[in-house]
C-alpha positions as CSV (number, residue, x, y, z in Angstrom):
1,M,-5.3,-119.8,48.5
2,E,-6.8,-117.7,51.5
3,T,-9.2,-116.0,48.8
4,I,-10.6,-119.1,47.3
5,K,-11.4,-120.3,51.0
6,S,-13.0,-117.2,51.7
7,I,-14.9,-117.6,48.4
8,L,-16.0,-121.2,49.7
9,L,-17.0,-120.1,52.9
10,T,-19.2,-117.1,51.3
11,V,-20.7,-119.8,49.2
12,I,-21.8,-122.3,51.6
13,F,-22.9,-119.6,54.0
14,T,-25.1,-117.9,51.5
15,T,-26.9,-121.4,50.0
16,A,-27.7,-122.3,53.9
17,S,-29.4,-118.9,54.4
18,L,-31.0,-119.2,51.6
19,Q,-32.0,-122.9,52.6
20,I,-33.0,-121.4,55.7
21,N,-35.3,-118.6,54.3
22,A,-36.8,-120.2,51.3
23,Q,-39.8,-119.8,49.1
24,R,-41.5,-123.1,48.8
25,T,-44.6,-124.1,46.6
26,F,-47.1,-126.7,48.2
27,N,-50.2,-128.4,46.9
28,V,-53.3,-128.6,48.2
29,N,-53.5,-132.1,50.2
30,A,-56.5,-134.7,49.6
31,N,-57.1,-134.7,53.4
32,S,-58.2,-131.1,53.0
33,T,-61.8,-130.4,53.8
34,F,-64.5,-127.7,52.7
35,E,-68.1,-127.1,54.1
36,V,-70.9,-125.3,53.0
37,A,-73.6,-124.6,55.8
38,G,-76.6,-122.9,56.5
39,T,-80.5,-123.3,57.1
40,S,-83.8,-123.9,55.8
41,T,-87.2,-123.5,56.9
42,V,-87.3,-127.3,57.6
43,H,-83.5,-128.0,58.8
44,D,-80.3,-126.4,59.2
45,W,-77.8,-128.4,56.3
46,V,-74.4,-128.8,55.2
47,M,-72.9,-129.8,52.3
48,K,-69.1,-131.5,52.5
49,S,-66.5,-131.8,50.0
50,S,-62.7,-133.2,49.9
51,E,-61.8,-133.0,46.1
52,A,-60.1,-129.3,45.6
53,S,-56.8,-128.6,44.1
54,G,-54.5,-125.7,44.4
55,T,-51.3,-124.4,45.0
56,A,-50.0,-122.2,47.2
57,N,-46.3,-120.2,47.3
58,L,-45.0,-119.9,51.4
59,T,-42.2,-118.3,52.8
60,I,-40.4,-120.3,55.6
61,K,-37.6,-119.0,57.6
62,D,-36.4,-121.8,60.5
63,A,-39.1,-124.0,59.6
64,K,-41.9,-121.1,60.4
65,L,-44.4,-119.7,57.8
66,T,-43.1,-115.7,57.3
67,G,-45.2,-115.2,54.3
68,I,-48.1,-116.0,51.8
69,N,-47.3,-115.1,48.4
70,S,-49.6,-116.7,46.4
71,L,-52.6,-119.5,47.4
72,S,-55.6,-120.5,44.8
73,I,-57.9,-123.3,45.5
74,S,-60.3,-124.8,42.8
75,L,-63.4,-127.1,43.7
76,L,-65.6,-128.8,41.6
77,A,-69.1,-127.2,42.6
78,E,-70.8,-130.6,42.6
79,S,-68.5,-132.4,44.3
80,L,-70.2,-130.7,47.7
81,K,-72.9,-133.3,48.3
82,S,-74.9,-133.1,51.7
83,Y,-76.8,-136.8,53.1
84,K,-79.9,-135.9,50.3
85,A,-79.4,-136.0,46.2
86,S,-82.6,-134.2,45.9
87,M,-81.0,-131.4,48.1
88,D,-77.9,-131.5,46.4
89,K,-79.8,-130.9,42.9
90,V,-81.3,-127.8,43.8
91,A,-77.6,-126.5,45.2
92,Y,-76.3,-127.3,42.0
93,E,-79.4,-125.0,40.2
94,A,-78.3,-122.4,42.4
95,L,-74.7,-122.8,41.7
96,D,-75.4,-123.0,37.8
97,T,-73.0,-125.5,37.8
98,E,-74.1,-126.8,34.3
99,N,-72.4,-123.4,32.9
100,H,-70.0,-122.7,35.9
101,Q,-68.4,-126.0,37.1
102,N,-65.9,-124.8,39.6
103,I,-66.0,-122.3,43.2
104,E,-62.6,-120.7,43.3
105,Y,-60.3,-118.6,45.5
106,V,-57.3,-116.5,45.0
107,L,-55.5,-114.7,47.2
108,K,-54.6,-111.3,46.6
109,S,-53.3,-110.5,49.9
110,A,-51.7,-112.1,53.1
111,V,-51.2,-109.9,56.9
112,K,-49.5,-112.1,59.6
113,I,-51.6,-111.2,62.9
114,D,-49.3,-113.6,65.2
115,D,-47.8,-116.5,65.2
116,T,-50.7,-118.7,63.9
117,T,-53.5,-116.0,63.1
118,W,-53.6,-114.4,59.5
119,N,-55.8,-112.2,57.6
120,L,-56.6,-113.1,53.9
121,T,-57.8,-111.4,51.7
122,G,-58.9,-113.0,48.4
123,I,-61.8,-113.2,45.7
124,Y,-64.1,-116.1,45.8
125,T,-65.7,-116.7,42.2
126,I,-69.0,-118.9,42.5
127,A,-71.7,-119.0,40.2
128,G,-69.3,-116.8,37.9
129,I,-69.6,-113.9,39.9
130,S,-66.3,-112.6,42.1
131,K,-66.5,-111.0,45.2
132,E,-63.7,-109.9,47.6
133,F,-63.7,-111.0,51.2
134,V,-61.2,-110.9,54.1
135,T,-60.9,-114.7,56.0
136,Q,-59.3,-114.7,59.4
137,V,-57.2,-117.8,59.1
138,R,-55.8,-120.0,62.0
139,I,-52.5,-121.9,60.9
140,T,-50.4,-124.5,61.9
141,A,-47.5,-126.7,61.1
142,S,-47.1,-130.3,61.2
143,N,-44.2,-132.3,59.8
144,G,-43.6,-130.0,56.7
145,T,-47.1,-129.5,56.1
146,F,-48.8,-126.7,56.6
147,I,-53.0,-126.4,57.7
148,L,-55.5,-123.3,57.4
149,Q,-58.3,-123.5,59.1
150,G,-60.9,-120.8,58.6
151,S,-64.4,-119.6,57.6
152,N,-66.5,-116.8,56.1
153,Q,-70.3,-115.8,56.4
154,L,-71.7,-115.6,53.0
155,T,-75.0,-114.6,51.5
156,F,-76.6,-116.1,48.4
157,G,-76.8,-112.4,47.2
158,D,-73.5,-111.7,47.4
159,F,-73.4,-113.8,44.3
160,E,-76.3,-113.2,42.9
161,M,-78.2,-116.1,43.5
162,A,-81.8,-116.9,44.9
163,P,-81.9,-119.2,47.8
164,P,-83.0,-122.5,46.9
165,K,-86.4,-124.0,47.3
166,A,-88.1,-127.6,47.1
167,A,-91.3,-128.8,47.5
168,L,-92.9,-126.5,45.4
169,G,-91.5,-123.5,47.4
170,V,-92.6,-125.6,50.8
171,V,-88.7,-125.8,51.8
172,K,-86.7,-122.6,51.2
173,A,-83.1,-121.9,52.2
174,G,-82.0,-119.2,54.5
175,K,-79.9,-116.3,52.7
176,D,-77.0,-117.0,55.2
177,L,-74.0,-119.4,54.3
178,T,-71.1,-120.2,56.3
179,V,-68.0,-121.4,53.9
180,I,-65.4,-124.0,56.3
181,F,-62.5,-124.9,55.3
182,N,-59.3,-126.8,56.3
183,I,-56.8,-126.7,54.0
184,I,-53.6,-128.7,54.5
185,L,-50.8,-127.7,51.8
186,S,-47.8,-130.4,51.6
């Protein structure tokens, strides 16, 4: 009888231990936001979207994030919108959305800096060109969800794109871009 009790207690404690330190899959929440910001010869501009999909596999220990095992995100390029349809059109031409409908991100590695700061190394694929970037991300937890906030400095040239032009070349986008994200994983 003592052997059976011993085995049962071992199973119970092992199960509890696995639940405390578990890998879980999360989905990109519809309230996540993505922005691309830049400049032009006339004004600064921003394009926004909240239409991404994706998944993450996270290791959670005692309700805290201890590992980011995978993260992949896909954003429909034409879901990025500015305040002006003509600007959107030239942006989609630069992104070659006819041949490359999605902007994608795939995590390669994650390094924890402190309780809320991580360095994520991942591959962005934009306009069919893939490039690796390191992104410092602030991660907070709230009610079983994780919020990843950060940004990257990119250039059109990083992805072999020419900065868009409009109005017969009078309006030209600057070469620098900032990608800003607020990803909610639930």
